[in-house]
N, C-alpha and C positions, 0 to 999 in steps of 0.2 A: 533564550527568549520563547516564551511558549503562545501562540496564537492560535486562533479558531475563527472559523466563519458560522455565524449563529443566523436565528430568526427572531427578530425582537420588533414589537409593534409591529409586524405585518410585513417587515422588509428584512431581507437577508443584508448584514452588515458583515466586516471583520470585525474581530476583537484582539486586544493584549488580554493576557489572561496571567492570573497571579499565580506565583511558584505552586500553592496550596489549592491551586485549581479552584476557588471559590468565588473568586470575584471577576469581573472582566470590564473592560474599559472600551468601548467603540472606538475604533481607528479614524473615524469621521471626524469625532470630537478633538483628537488630540492631531489630526493632520489638516483641519478646515477643510475637508472634501469629502465626497461619499465616496466609500469603499466598499464596492458589494461585496467581494470573497476576495480569499487569499491569492486567487488566481492572478485578478487586476492587476497587484502589485509585487509579484515574484521577482520581475526584474528588478525592483528599486530596492529588495528589503536592506540590502546591504547599507545604501546611501540614507534610509529613513531610520534606522536603529537609533540614532541619538535623541530623535523626535518623539520615539515610542517609549513614554515614560508614563507611569501611572499619575492620573490629575485627577482629584476628588475622589469621592468616596466609591465609584464605579457600581456596576449593578451587579447582585448576585448572580451567579452563576444558574441557580435554581430557576431564575427569571426568563430565561432566555432558553431559545432549542438550539442545540448544536448538530449542525448540520456536517456535510463532508469538507474537509479543509478547500477543496477544490471541487464543489458540488457537480459540474459538469465542466470536464476536462476540453481544452478546444480540440484537441487530437485525442486518438486512442490512446489508452494506456499502455505503454511498453514494458512486457515482461519478460522474464527471465525464466526458463525451463533449466530442469536437472542443475543447480548450481549450488549443491551440497554435495559431498561425497558419496555419504551413506544413503539420501534421498534419490540419487541417480542410481545407484543401486536396487533398491526397492522398487522404484518406477520400472525399471527394465524386468525385474522379474516379476511385474504384476501381469505382464501381457498386453498392457493397452500402450505401450511405449512405440510409438511409430519409427522414431529418432533412434533406435537401435537394433540391431540383429539378434545380438547376444549378450550373455553377461560381459565378453570379451572387451566391446565396446561399449558398455553403460557409460562409463566417463567422458563427457564431452570435449572434444580439444578445440571448439571455437564455442562464445556463447551461442545459446539456442534464444532467439529473439521471436517473440510473438506478442500479438496486441489482442486488448478488452475494448469492448465498445465504450466510449465513453458514457452513454446512457445507462450501464449498469451500476454505475457508480451511487451508492448508498452511505448513509450517516450512521455511525455509532448509535446502536439502540434502534435502528430501525429493521424491519424484519427481512429475511432470506425467503424469497417466495419460492416454494416448493413447485419445481415445472412437472406438475401433474400430466400425464399424458405424453411428456416428451422426454423426460430422463427419469430414471429411477435408480440411478446411481451418482447421487450428489454428493461430493468430497470438500473438505475445508483444505487452506494451505496458508499458512503463516508468515508473513512476509515484511521485512523491512522496506519502505518505499522512498523514495526522494523526489524533490520537487525540483526541476531547474531553475536557478535565477539567472545567471547569466547566460544567452542563449549562443550559439557559435557552431560552426562546421570544422572537421578535421582538428577537435581537441585533443591535445595530447595527455597524455595519463598525468605528465608532472602537472598541468594545468586544472586537472578534471576537478579537483575539490572545489577549487575557486567559483567554479559554475553551478555549484548548488547550493538552493536557497534553505532548505532545510529538509528533514526528515517528519515522516508519519509511518502508522500501523495502515497496513493492506490485508484484506482476505480474498485469496484468488481463489475463491469457489467455482468447482469445476463441475460438470457433467461429465464422468468419465466414460460411460458408454457412449457418447455423443465425440468425447474427444477418439475413442477407438475406432467408431463407425467411420468418421470423417477423413481419417489420418491426419489432415489439419486439425489446428485446435483452437482457431477462433471461434467457432460455434460452440461449443462445450464449455468454452471461458467465458461469454459474452450473454447469458443467458440474463433476463433483465432480474435484477438485484443482485448479481454476481460480483460484485466488486465494494464489499463494505471498506470503507476508509476513514480513519481520524484515530479518536477524537480531535486532534490536535496537531498543528505542525510546529516544530520546534526546530529554531533556528541552526543553520549549520555550526555556527561557532560555541554552542551549547552542547554537541553530541559527538561522540567517540565512535564513529561507524563501523571502524574494526575489531570494536569491542563490546557488542551488545548482545545482551541474552534475549534469545527469542522464544516466548513460551505460547503452547495454546493448549486450553482446555476444551474438551466436551462435555457439557455439564459439569461434573466434578471430577471428569478424569483428566490427568495430565495426557497428553498425548505426543507433544512436540517439546523439545526443552533442547535447544542448541544455542552458538554463539556465532556471530557473524564472522568472524575470526576462521571459521571453516566455510567460508565460499571458497568454490573453486577459482569463480575469475572475480576479483574485486571490483569496488565501485569504480576506480579510474579507468579498468580496462572494461567494462561495460560503456561507459560514458566515450571513450574512444573508439569503440567499436562502432557502436550507433551514429556516433556524430562524423565518421569518416565519410559517408556520403549521403547521410540525412542532416540538415542545417536542426539544431536543437533549437527550441524556442522557450523563453521566460514561461513558466507553467507547465511544461511539459511533467508528467510523472512516468517515473519507473520504478518497477518493483522488481526487488533482486533475486527472488527467487525464495523456494521453501525448504527446510531441513526435514530430515526422516521422521516419520510417524505420522503421515496422511494416513486418512482411511483405507485407501487401495493397498496399502504395504502390509496390513493385516490379514490373516490367513482365520478364517474368512474374512473379507473387507468388513470395514466396518463405517459402512456409509449415514449421512445425516438422515434422519429422520425427522417428520414434523413434530414439534414442540422441543426439538433439541436445542442448546444455547451453546454458542461456539464464542469463546471469550481468547483473546489474543494480548499479550502482555509484552512488550521490549521497553529494555532498559531504558528511563527518563521520558517516553513516548505516552506514558499512560497505558490504559487499557480500550481496546477496541470489544464489544459484544452486540451478539446480534441473534435471534432466536427464528430457527426454521418455522416459516407460518405453513 
């Protein structure tokens, strides 16, 4: 099942999306109550699926504005660093990696978790704002994102997938110079507009998360092309690690890491410039595309 958050007639509302992505049905009409965004019902999705059936003609998707599935997460977006083997190697070799002293310890032995401020989330089609005077080393990172449905603490790996409401696409935009300068990654990851997300949330029952192709183009150049089976730490490990001491809540967003091919990995680096267009595609989840303003 494909869902989205849209703006229609001056209000944001969650919608059901047709398989061909041409028609939407507001969930408020299907459920008989306002549903302003997908974050507000993330914890209910499993129980609501039987009621989320197309009814009537629906609305042309061209008549609504697609927002991020969860336009303002209630908490920081939780992210995973260096979670693909080849990317871990390229990042350590770049000289910007404060988490490894040398190539010998490029591959992490435990998940590296950091966060992005929720206010930096933007929608498909929205502009990534070039941070003039703040950074001149802006990079892209194509990632599979997941949204927590059923919350919990101390979630086991065996139970982890039962806590996932669905999946989306995230671009973990990064100011590499700030990431290197400050050693901690929060500032370099959280500049305004640095978390494009969407366009859809596809429910967990319709996704095979351990076998998804992740591709990223900058303009017409394919930069990243990998599969989630190459993750160092799989989704159950990430959920178990984070929830061991932090209670996960419905609507929490986790970005699972980026594969090899980011701009910092090239020699010389291929950082984003004004006017560049970054497009990310993940199997079954659609395409997320944003220009650098």
